[in-house]
C-alpha positions in Angstrom: 25.7 -9.1 3.5 22.4 -9.4 6.1 19.3 -7.9 5.1 16.3 -6.8 7.4 13.2 -5.1 6.3 11.7 -2.9 8.9 8.2 -2.4 9.0 4.8 -0.9 11.1 1.2 -2.4 11.1 -0.4 0.4 10.4 -2.2 -0.8 8.2 -2.0 -3.9 5.1 0.4 -1.9 2.6 3.4 -1.7 4.4 3.9 -5.0 5.8 2.9 -6.4 2.0 5.1 -5.0 0.5 8.0 -5.8 3.0 7.5 -9.2 2.7 7.5 -9.0 -1.1 10.9 -7.6 -0.6 11.8 -10.3 1.7 10.4 -13.0 -0.3 12.8 -11.8 -3.5 16.2 -11.3 -1.5 15.3 -15.1 0.0 14.8 -16.1 -3.7 18.0 -14.7 -4.3 19.6 -16.7 -1.8 20.4 -13.2 0.2 19.8 -13.6 3.9 16.8 -11.2 4.9 14.3 -10.9 7.6 10.9 -9.0 7.8 10.5 -7.7 11.3 8.1 -5.7 13.0 9.3 -2.1 14.2 7.1 -2.7 17.3 8.4 -5.7 18.2 11.3 -3.7 18.9 10.1 -1.0 20.8 7.5 -2.6 22.4 4.2 -4.2 22.2 1.8 -1.3 23.6 3.3 1.5 20.8 2.1 -1.0 18.8 -1.4 -1.0 20.1 -1.3 2.7 20.2 -0.1 2.8 16.7 -2.9 0.5 15.3 -5.5 2.1 17.1 -4.8 6.0 16.4 -4.6 4.9 12.7 -7.8 3.1 12.7 -9.4 5.9 14.5 -8.4 8.7 12.2 -9.7 7.0 9.3 -13.7 6.9 10.8 -16.2 9.2 10.0 -15.0 9.6 6.4 -11.6 10.2 7.2 -12.4 13.9 9.2 -9.6 13.3 11.7 -7.1 12.0 9.1 -7.4 14.5 6.8 -6.8 17.3 9.3 -3.8 15.1 10.7 -2.2 14.5 7.7 -2.8 18.3 6.5 -0.8 19.8 9.5 1.7 17.2 8.6 1.8 18.7 5.7 2.5 21.9 7.5 4.3 21.3 9.8 6.7 19.5 7.2 7.1 23.3 5.5 8.1 24.8 8.6 11.5 23.0 8.5 11.4 22.1 12.2 11.7 18.7 13.7 8.6 17.5 13.9 7.2 15.4 17.0 7.0 12.0 14.7 10.6 12.2 14.8 11.5 13.6 18.1 8.9 10.1 19.3 11.0 8.0 17.1 14.3 9.1 18.0 14.0 8.3 21.7 13.3 4.1 20.6 16.7 4.5 18.8 19.1 2.7 21.1 16.8 0.2 20.9 17.0 -0.4 17.2 20.6 -0.1 17.7 21.2 -2.7 19.8 18.5 -5.0 18.0 20.9 -4.2 14.5 24.0 -4.8 16.6 22.9 -8.5 18.0 22.1 -9.5 14.8 24.6 -8.5 12.5 22.7 -6.6 10.3 24.3 -4.7 7.2 21.7 -2.7 5.5 18.1 -2.2 6.5 15.1 -1.4 4.1 12.2 0.3 5.6 8.6 0.9 3.7 7.5 2.3 6.6 8.3 6.3 8.3 8.9 4.8 12.0 12.0 3.1 11.7 13.5 5.1 8.3 13.4 8.3 11.6 14.8 5.9 13.9 17.4 4.8 12.0 18.1 8.0 10.9 18.7 9.4 14.2 21.7 6.7 14.5 23.3 7.7 10.9 23.1 11.4 12.6 25.1 10.4 15.7 28.3 8.4 13.3 26.5 5.2 13.3 27.4 3.5 10.0 23.8 1.5 8.8 23.1 1.6 5.4 18.9 2.6 5.4 17.2 2.1 2.6 13.6 3.6 1.9 10.7 2.3 0.1 7.9 4.6 -0.6 4.5 3.0 -0.6 2.0 5.8 -1.9 2.2 7.8 -5.0 3.6 10.3 -3.5 5.9 12.1 -0.3 4.3 11.8 2.3 5.0 14.5 5.3 8.4 13.8 7.7 9.5 11.6 5.0 12.2 14.2 4.1 13.5 14.1 8.1 15.3 10.9 6.9 18.3 10.2 6.0 18.5 7.4 3.2 21.5 6.3 1.4 19.1 5.1 -1.2 15.1 6.2 -1.7 12.9 3.4 -3.7 10.0 5.6 -5.3 7.4 4.8 -7.1 7.9 6.3 -10.6 10.1 8.5 -12.8 7.5 11.0 -12.6 7.6 11.9 -9.1 11.1 12.4 -8.9 10.8 15.8 -8.2 8.8 15.7 -5.7 11.2 13.7 -3.6 14.0 16.2 -5.5 11.8 19.5 -3.7 11.7 17.8 -0.4 15.2 17.8 -0.3 16.5 14.1 -1.6 19.3 14.6 -3.8 18.3 13.2 -7.5 21.3 10.3 -7.6 19.7 8.5 -4.6 16.2 8.1 -6.1 15.1 4.3 -7.6 12.4 4.8 -9.5 11.3 1.2 -9.7 8.1 1.4 -8.1 6.3 0.0 -5.1 7.7 -3.3 -4.5 6.1 -6.2 -5.3 7.4 -9.6 -5.4 7.8 -11.5 -9.3 5.9 -14.5 -7.8 2.5 -12.4 -7.5 1.5 -13.6 -11.0 2.1 -17.0 -10.1 -1.4 -18.0 -9.6 -3.6 -21.5 -9.2 -7.5 -20.6 -9.3 -8.8 -23.2 -6.1 -11.7 -20.6 -6.0 -15.2 -22.2 -6.2 -16.7 -19.2 -8.1 -19.6 -18.9 -10.4 -18.1 -19.4 -14.0 -20.9 -18.2 -16.1 -21.0 -14.7 -14.2 -18.9 -11.9 -14.2 -17.1 -11.6 -11.3 -16.8 -7.8 -9.5 -14.3 -8.2 -6.2 -14.7 -5.2 -3.5 -12.6 -4.6 -1.1 -11.3 -1.4 1.2 -7.9 -2.8 2.5 -7.1 -4.9 5.6 -9.3 -2.4 8.0 -12.0 -2.7 6.4 -12.7 1.5 5.6 -16.1 3.2 3.2 -19.2 3.0 2.6 -18.6 -0.7 1.6 -22.1 -1.7 2.8 -24.0 1.0 0.3 -21.6 0.2 -2.5 -22.1 -3.5 -2.4 -25.9 -3.6 -1.8 -25.9 -0.6 -4.6 -24.0 -2.7 -7.1 -26.5 -5.8 -6.5 -29.5 -3.8 -7.5 -28.0 -1.8 -10.5 -26.0 -4.7 -12.0 -27.7 -7.4 -12.6 -26.2 -10.9 -13.7 -22.7 -9.8 -11.9 -21.5 -12.2 -8.9 -20.1 -9.9 -6.5 -17.0 -11.0 -4.6 -16.9 -8.3 -1.4 -13.5 -8.9 1.3 -13.8 -6.9 4.5 -10.4 -7.3 5.9 -10.5 -7.1 9.7 -13.4 -5.4 10.1 -15.4 -8.3 12.1 -18.3 -5.8 12.5 -18.8 -5.2 8.4 -18.3 -8.5 8.0 -21.7 -9.4 9.9 -23.5 -6.4 8.3 -22.9 -7.5 5.2 -23.5 -11.4 5.8 -27.5 -10.3 6.7 -27.9 -9.1 3.1 -29.1 -12.6 1.7 -28.3 -12.9 -2.3 -27.0 -16.0 -3.8 -24.9 -13.5 -5.8 -22.8 -12.1 -3.1 -19.8 -13.8 -1.2 -19.1 -12.3 2.0 -14.8 -13.1 3.4 -13.2 -11.8 6.1 -9.5 -11.0 6.0 -8.0 -13.7 3.0 -4.4 -14.8 2.4 -5.0 -15.2 -0.8 -6.3 -11.8 -2.8 -4.4 -12.6 -5.6 -6.6 -15.4 -6.9 -10.0 -13.4 -6.2 -8.3 -10.7 -8.1 -7.1 -12.8 -11.2 -10.3 -14.4 -11.1 -12.3 -10.7 -11.3 -13.4 -8.5 -14.2 -13.6 -5.3 -12.2 -12.0 -4.6 -9.2 -13.5 -1.7 -6.7 -11.2 -0.5 -3.8 -9.6 1.9 -1.9 -6.7 3.8 -3.6 -4.1 2.7 -1.1 -1.0 2.7 -2.7 0.2 -1.4 -2.4 -3.5 -2.7 -3.5 -3.9 -0.1 -6.2 -0.1 -0.9 -7.7 -1.4 -5.2 -7.3 -4.1 -4.6 -9.3 -2.0 -2.8 -12.0 0.5 -5.4 -12.4 -2.5 -8.1 -12.8 -4.0 -5.5 -15.4 -7.2 -5.6 -13.8 -9.7 -3.0 -14.9 -9.8 -0.4 -11.6 -12.6 1.4 -10.1 -11.2 3.5 -6.8 -13.6 3.7 -4.1 -13.9 7.4 -2.5 -10.4 8.0 -1.4 -9.9 9.0 1.9 -8.7 12.5 2.3 -5.1 12.7 2.2 -2.5 10.5 0.4 -5.5 8.2 -1.0 -6.1 11.3 -3.1 -2.7 11.6 -4.4 -2.9 7.9 -5.2 -5.8 8.5 -6.8 -5.1 11.4 -8.8 -1.8 9.7 -9.6 -3.4 6.8 -11.3 -6.6 8.9 -12.9 -4.6 11.1 -14.8 -2.8 8.2 -16.2 -5.4 6.5 -16.8 -4.6 3.2 -15.0 -7.9 3.9 -12.8 -11.8 5.5 -12.2 -11.8 7.4 -9.3 -15.4 7.4 -7.8 -16.7 10.3 -5.4 -19.8 8.9 -4.5 -22.0 5.5 -5.0 -23.7 6.7 -7.8 -19.8 7.3 -9.6 -19.1 4.3 -8.8 -22.2 2.3 -10.3 -21.4 4.5 -13.3 -17.8 3.5 -13.7 -18.1 -0.1 -12.5 -20.7 -0.3 -15.6 -18.9 1.8 -18.0 -15.9 -1.3 -17.4 -18.0 -4.0 -17.7 -19.8 -3.0 -20.8 -17.2 -0.8 -23.0 -14.7 -3.6 -23.9 -11.7 -0.8 -25.7 -12.2 1.3 -21.8 -10.8 -1.7 -20.7 -8.2 -2.8 -23.3 -7.3 0.9 -23.1 -6.9 1.1 -18.7 -4.7 -2.6 -19.0 -2.7 -1.0 -22.3 -1.6 2.0 -19.5 -1.5 -0.2 -16.7 1.1 -2.3 -18.3 3.2 1.2 -19.4 3.6 2.8 -16.5 3.3 0.4 -13.5 6.9 -1.6 -13.3 6.0 -5.3 -13.0 9.4 -6.3 -11.4 9.2 -3.7 -9.0 10.7 -5.9 -6.0 13.3 -8.2 -8.8 15.0 -4.5 -9.5 15.4 -3.6 -5.9 17.5 -6.8 -5.5 19.6 -6.6 -8.3 20.3 -3.3 -7.4 21.3 -4.1 -3.6 23.6 -7.1 -4.8 25.0 -5.2 -7.4 25.9 -1.7 -5.1 26.7 -3.8 -1.7 
């Protein structure tokens, strides 16, 4: 059995999820490769998608909100979407790649490769496809894919996926895939031991009102040490470094995010599906920062409704929620208890075990 995980670098969550799955298969002795879908269909497409994604989330997500709403409306029409049509045009490149490398199964934590493989399946090619959702909702156009199985984030979301046309028997409610090694931890960080650590991160692209949030946290919550991680946003990194405060550490893109998560007393982050799942697996009190209208609203609502996080829609609420979690031990304990109950810590491992048993 030889498996390929096809993902896209439009945001960090899809790739991180894909790499966790790849790691877990390799750990079990199964050949599994992680490949960027755009490396198959061309670098120009990759750069274009990245540009569109970054551009759509600027200005408090106004463009993203409109695009997402348009996608939701289009999904209800039953017509083939332009997104599917675009990915269908590169299906032969994807087919050649799969055949040249003798892959038996494609796992897709991103919509685009799932669409291209679905187009091939519709033409009669026997390619096993497993979709993996990385948000706590079914995003527009997933319903146009034809997976053999679909890994979804939680049992309670089954009805939502069924209403989009997926049969219940193919839905695998294992959770958003995170490798079993995620809890392995060595603290190599040189951070104060006498202060509570607050981690503030806004995803791999560094979106949101992060500078204002950092300044307000430092001003309104004394005697804490703030670690602000900006991702790939170099402009934000420079702006935060202008804040001269001994209780602030500014980092750009890091490869050891889980170490910073482990040592933090409270984590403030945008409501990405993968990052939120990682925080919950580490059992850390979580404050969600102003969701970008669209899929982040669904992620934030899922976590808030189940008591896994506090959602903040303003900087004032960020401060209030952070103070509540720092000061109230019972609130922290209750949130962590619910995180343990709701989020599957063995999500990637469960997927691997299923695939090995099934195929």
